[in-house]
C-alpha angles and dihedrals in degrees: 000000000000126000090248094058090047091051092049090050091048094049093045100045118011099042097055089049091051093047091048094052091046090050092051093046091047093049089048093050096050093041093057091044100047133083127244091272092051091049090053090052090048094051091046089054095050093049090054094048089050092052093047091047093051093045091051094047093049091048093050092048094052098037 
């Protein structure tokens, strides 16, 4: 296997998994260390991110 193929595999599969695990850990850390107002802001931010992500995915699928 050439280095280029290994890098493509890493970018396509391993990097998204690492980013997902880091995001879950970060959200969990901030959730446990925040007040009720902070938890509300985190929840609103996650809902907005989910809506934007779903909208973008649907747009890119049908475009």
